[in-house]
C-alpha positions in Angstrom: -43.2 -44.4 27.9 -42.9 -48.2 27.8 -40.2 -50.3 29.6 -38.0 -52.8 27.9 -35.2 -55.3 29.1 -31.9 -55.8 27.6 -30.3 -59.2 28.2 -27.1 -58.2 26.7 -24.8 -61.0 25.5 -25.7 -64.6 26.0 -23.0 -67.0 27.3 -21.7 -64.7 30.0 -22.5 -67.2 32.7 -25.9 -66.1 33.6 -28.0 -67.7 30.9 -30.5 -69.6 33.2 -30.9 -66.1 35.0 -31.4 -64.4 31.8 -34.4 -66.6 30.8 -35.8 -66.1 34.4 -35.3 -62.2 33.9 -37.0 -62.2 30.5 -39.9 -64.3 31.9 -40.4 -61.9 34.9 -40.4 -59.0 32.6 -43.1 -60.7 30.6 -45.1 -61.2 33.6 -44.6 -57.6 34.7 -45.8 -56.4 31.3 -42.5 -55.0 29.9 -42.9 -54.2 26.3 -39.8 -55.9 24.7 -36.9 -58.0 25.5 -33.6 -57.4 23.5 -30.6 -59.5 23.0 -27.1 -58.6 21.7 -24.5 -60.3 19.5 -20.7 -59.4 19.0 -18.4 -62.3 18.4 -19.9 -64.9 20.8 -23.6 -65.8 21.0 -25.8 -65.0 18.0 -28.9 -62.9 18.9 -31.5 -65.0 16.7 -30.9 -68.3 18.6 -31.3 -66.4 21.9 -34.5 -64.7 20.8 -36.0 -67.9 19.6 -35.2 -69.5 22.9 -36.8 -66.5 24.8 -39.7 -66.2 22.6 -40.6 -69.9 23.0 -40.8 -69.5 26.8 -42.6 -66.2 27.1 -46.0 -65.2 26.3 -46.7 -61.5 25.4 -43.3 -59.7 25.5 -41.8 -58.6 22.2 -38.4 -60.0 21.4 -35.9 -57.8 19.5 -32.4 -57.9 18.0 -30.1 -55.3 19.5 -28.6 -55.8 17.2 -28.2 -58.1 14.1 -24.8 -57.1 12.8 -25.0 -56.1 9.2 -21.5 -57.5 8.2 -22.7 -61.0 9.7 -25.5 -61.7 7.3 -26.5 -61.1 3.8 -29.6 -58.9 3.8 -31.9 -61.6 2.3 -30.8 -63.9 5.1 -31.8 -61.3 7.7 -35.1 -61.0 6.0 -35.6 -64.8 6.3 -34.7 -64.8 10.0 -36.9 -61.8 10.8 -39.8 -63.4 8.9 -39.3 -66.7 10.6 -38.9 -65.2 14.2 -42.1 -63.0 13.7 -43.9 -66.1 12.6 -42.8 -68.4 15.3 -43.3 -65.7 18.1 -46.8 -64.8 16.9 -46.0 -61.5 15.8 -43.6 -60.5 18.6 -40.3 -59.7 16.7 -38.4 -56.4 16.3 -35.6 -56.2 13.9 -32.7 -54.2 15.1 -29.7 -53.6 12.9 -26.3 -52.0 13.3 -23.0 -52.0 11.3 -21.0 -53.1 14.5 -17.5 -51.6 14.5 -14.2 -51.8 12.3 -12.5 -54.4 14.8 -15.4 -56.8 14.5 -16.4 -56.2 11.0 -13.0 -56.6 9.5 -11.3 -58.9 12.2 -14.3 -61.3 12.8 -16.2 -61.3 9.6 -13.8 -60.1 7.0 -15.9 -57.4 5.9 -14.3 -54.0 5.0 -15.8 -51.3 7.4 -16.2 -48.6 4.7 -19.3 -46.4 3.8 -21.4 -47.7 6.7 -24.2 -45.4 5.9 -24.6 -46.4 2.4 -24.2 -49.9 3.2 -26.9 -49.7 6.0 -29.4 -47.7 3.6 -29.0 -50.5 0.9 -29.2 -53.3 3.5 -32.5 -51.7 4.9 -34.0 -51.3 1.4 -33.3 -55.0 0.6 -34.6 -56.4 3.7 -37.8 -54.4 3.5 -38.4 -55.5 0.0 -37.7 -59.2 0.7 -40.2 -58.9 3.6 -43.0 -57.7 1.4 -42.6 -61.0 -0.4 -42.0 -59.3 -3.7 -39.7 -61.0 -6.0 -36.2 -59.7 -5.0 -34.2 -57.7 -7.4 -32.0 -54.8 -6.4 -29.2 -52.7 -8.0 -27.0 -50.7 -5.7 -23.4 -49.8 -5.0 -22.9 -52.7 -2.4 -25.5 -55.3 -3.5 -26.8 -56.4 -6.8 -29.6 -59.1 -6.9 -29.7 -61.4 -8.8 -26.0 -61.2 -9.7 -25.7 -60.2 -13.5 -24.7 -62.6 -16.1 -25.5 -65.8 -14.1 -28.1 -68.3 -13.4 -29.6 -66.4 -10.8 -33.4 -65.1 -11.1 -35.6 -63.0 -8.8 -37.0 -65.0 -6.0 -39.6 -64.2 -3.4 -39.7 -65.1 0.3 -41.7 -68.2 0.8 -42.2 -67.5 4.8 -45.2 -65.3 5.7 -44.2 -63.1 8.7 -47.1 -62.7 11.2 -47.4 -59.1 10.5 -47.3 -57.1 7.4 -44.7 -54.7 8.7 -42.0 -55.8 11.2 -40.6 -52.8 13.2 -37.1 -52.0 12.2 -34.7 -50.3 14.5 -31.1 -49.0 13.8 -28.4 -48.7 16.3 -27.1 -45.2 15.9 -24.9 -42.8 17.9 -23.1 -40.3 15.4 -25.1 -37.4 14.0 -25.1 -38.7 10.4 -26.2 -42.1 11.3 -29.0 -40.7 13.5 -30.4 -38.6 10.7 -30.5 -41.4 8.4 -32.1 -43.7 11.1 -34.8 -41.1 11.5 -35.3 -41.2 7.7 -35.5 -44.9 7.0 -36.2 -46.8 10.2 -39.1 -47.1 12.6 -36.9 -46.6 15.8 -33.5 -46.0 17.2 -31.5 -47.9 19.5 -29.3 -45.8 21.7 -26.7 -46.3 24.4 -25.4 -44.0 27.0 -28.3 -41.5 26.9 -28.4 -38.5 29.0 -31.7 -36.9 29.4 -30.0 -33.5 29.8 -28.2 -33.9 26.5 -30.5 -36.1 24.5 -31.9 -33.2 22.3 -28.5 -31.8 21.3 -26.9 -35.2 20.8 -29.7 -37.3 19.5 -33.2 -36.0 19.1 -32.5 -33.2 16.6 -30.8 -35.5 14.2 -33.5 -38.0 14.3 -36.0 -35.2 13.9 -34.2 -33.9 10.8 -34.2 -37.4 9.4 -37.9 -37.7 9.8 -38.5 -34.4 8.3 -36.4 -35.5 5.3 -38.8 -38.3 4.9 -41.8 -36.1 5.3 -42.6 -37.5 8.8 -42.5 -36.4 12.3 -41.4 -38.2 15.3 -44.8 -39.4 16.1 -44.9 -43.1 16.1 -41.0 -43.3 16.0 -39.6 -45.3 18.7 -36.7 -43.7 20.8 -35.3 -46.8 22.6 -32.1 -46.3 24.8 -30.7 -49.0 27.0 -30.0 -47.8 30.5 -28.2 -49.6 33.4 -30.2 -49.8 36.5 -29.2 -50.2 40.0 -31.5 -49.9 43.0 -30.4 -48.7 46.4 -30.4 -46.0 49.0 -29.8 -42.5 47.7 -26.8 -42.2 50.2 -25.1 -45.0 48.2 -25.5 -43.6 44.8 -21.8 -43.0 44.4 -21.0 -46.6 45.2 -23.8 -47.7 43.0 -22.2 -45.7 40.2 -18.8 -47.4 40.8 -20.4 -50.7 39.6 -20.6 -49.4 36.2 -17.2 -47.7 36.0 -15.7 -50.8 34.1 -18.7 -50.9 31.6 -18.4 -47.1 30.8 -14.6 -47.3 30.4 -14.8 -50.4 28.1 -17.1 -48.5 25.7 -15.6 -45.0 26.0 -12.1 -46.3 26.2 -11.9 -49.6 24.3 -14.6 -50.1 21.6 -13.9 -49.6 18.1 -10.3 -48.1 17.1 -8.5 -45.2 18.4 -10.0 -43.1 15.5 -13.5 -44.8 15.2 -14.8 -45.0 18.7 -18.3 -43.8 18.5 -19.0 -44.0 22.2 -16.1 -41.9 23.0 -17.1 -39.4 20.4 -20.5 -39.3 22.1 -19.0 -38.6 25.5 -17.1 -35.6 24.0 -20.3 -34.3 22.5 -21.7 -34.4 26.1 -18.8 -32.1 27.2 -16.4 -34.6 28.4 -13.7 -34.0 25.8 -10.7 -34.2 28.2 -12.1 -37.1 30.3 -12.9 -39.1 27.1 -9.3 -38.8 25.9 -8.0 -39.6 29.1 -10.3 -42.9 29.4 -9.2 -44.0 26.0 -5.5 -43.4 26.5 -5.5 -45.4 29.7 -7.7 -48.1 28.3 -5.7 -48.7 25.3 -2.4 -48.7 27.0 -3.8 -51.5 29.0 -4.6 -49.8 32.2 -8.2 -50.7 32.5 -8.3 -49.9 36.2 -7.0 -46.4 35.5 -9.6 -45.9 32.7 -12.4 -46.9 35.2 -11.1 -44.6 37.7 -11.0 -41.8 35.2 -14.7 -42.0 34.4 -16.4 -39.0 35.9 -19.3 -39.8 38.4 -21.4 -37.3 36.7 -21.1 -39.2 33.3 -22.3 -42.5 34.9 -25.1 -40.8 36.9 -26.5 -39.0 33.8 -26.4 -42.3 31.7 -27.8 -44.7 34.3 -30.8 -45.1 36.8 -29.3 -45.0 40.2 -30.8 -45.0 43.8 -34.2 -45.2 45.2 -37.4 -46.1 43.5 -38.3 -42.2 43.7 -35.0 -41.1 42.4 -35.4 -43.5 39.5 -38.9 -42.2 38.8 -37.7 -38.7 38.7 -35.0 -39.7 36.1 -37.7 -41.6 34.1 -39.8 -38.4 33.9 -36.6 -36.7 32.4 -36.3 -39.2 29.9 -39.8 -39.1 28.9 -39.6 -35.3 28.7 -36.6 -35.7 26.5 -38.4 -37.8 23.9 -37.6 -41.4 25.1 -40.5 -43.7 24.2 -39.2 -47.1 25.3 -36.7 -47.3 28.0 -34.9 -50.6 27.9 -33.4 -51.4 31.4 -30.3 -53.5 31.9 -30.6 -54.4 35.7 -27.5 -54.9 37.8 -27.3 -57.6 40.5 -24.9 -60.2 41.7 -27.9 -62.7 42.0 -31.0 -63.6 40.1 -33.0 -62.2 43.1 -31.3 -58.9 43.0 -32.0 -58.6 39.2 -35.7 -59.6 39.6 -36.0 -57.0 42.3 -34.6 -54.4 40.0 -37.2 -55.4 37.3 -40.0 -54.9 39.8 -38.6 -51.6 40.9 -38.3 -50.4 37.4 -42.2 -51.0 37.1 -42.9 -49.4 40.5 -40.8 -46.2 39.4 -42.7 -46.0 36.0 -45.9 -45.9 38.0 -44.9 -43.4 40.5 -43.6 -41.3 37.7 -47.0 -41.4 36.2 -45.8 -42.9 32.9 -47.4 -46.4 33.1 
């Protein structure tokens, strides 16, 4: 199992620190550095900045939002980033959610699976540098009856095949991801529940494509907080607002994929309470309603030895790249967490 680092969203006041975190991860031999986007910083610019100031670590979008870009533009960006980084780019895609898709981009959030499938097909075809023509339900290239003609990409990616990931949570999305992608970007993974909530659907998708999970990258992001094992409860409390935001406030009341995931993990009553409090404006109450067990199962908390044991469980459950989101109020604390992650991986015998 490899380690990655997830910088999250740029522009949250820790930009200089984030670059230092990426550089330290590069020095420590981490496999990949991911950056996110929602409706603030865009991931492509951040990844270009990081790639220019690192040497070995891959840079990846987690995610490029599908409603934000036409698929041919995404192919252009991926090819450019791969070329500029010397073959270190990984393309992560996702449909975002209804609030962002419709409220920010003005793109109707409908038929997300079909749109994702067509998007991936167009991106992949464009990156092969074939002349681009496509007839689908959501995209037709070139537009019929006009002056457009099939065009091919003029930029040469460093590699013939840029790894393509999809952010997936729900069963149908996970199955399609296994079928059409090279990896899955996951969130709130519990090693105890990973087979039933995730892996079995990815496996079904791979089988549909005549493949196995061999070579497929299962890549969850996991918050990390290092400390004494006696302080695990206090460490978990630092992630209460984060968990409450996703389980309670992401998406819409009827389309919150994170809430549905918590329910599939056995927290039906708690997920409903968290969402009810969060959407009513009681964010503190929502955070207080998050069960300690849910936080502990979906994060890495405590001593290096405790974290090493959890890493073993993730690897046994099928995780191939564990992307860490190190907590810390200072840069030194975040860098220390990165080093603890490397130490834990070695103690687990997974390095």
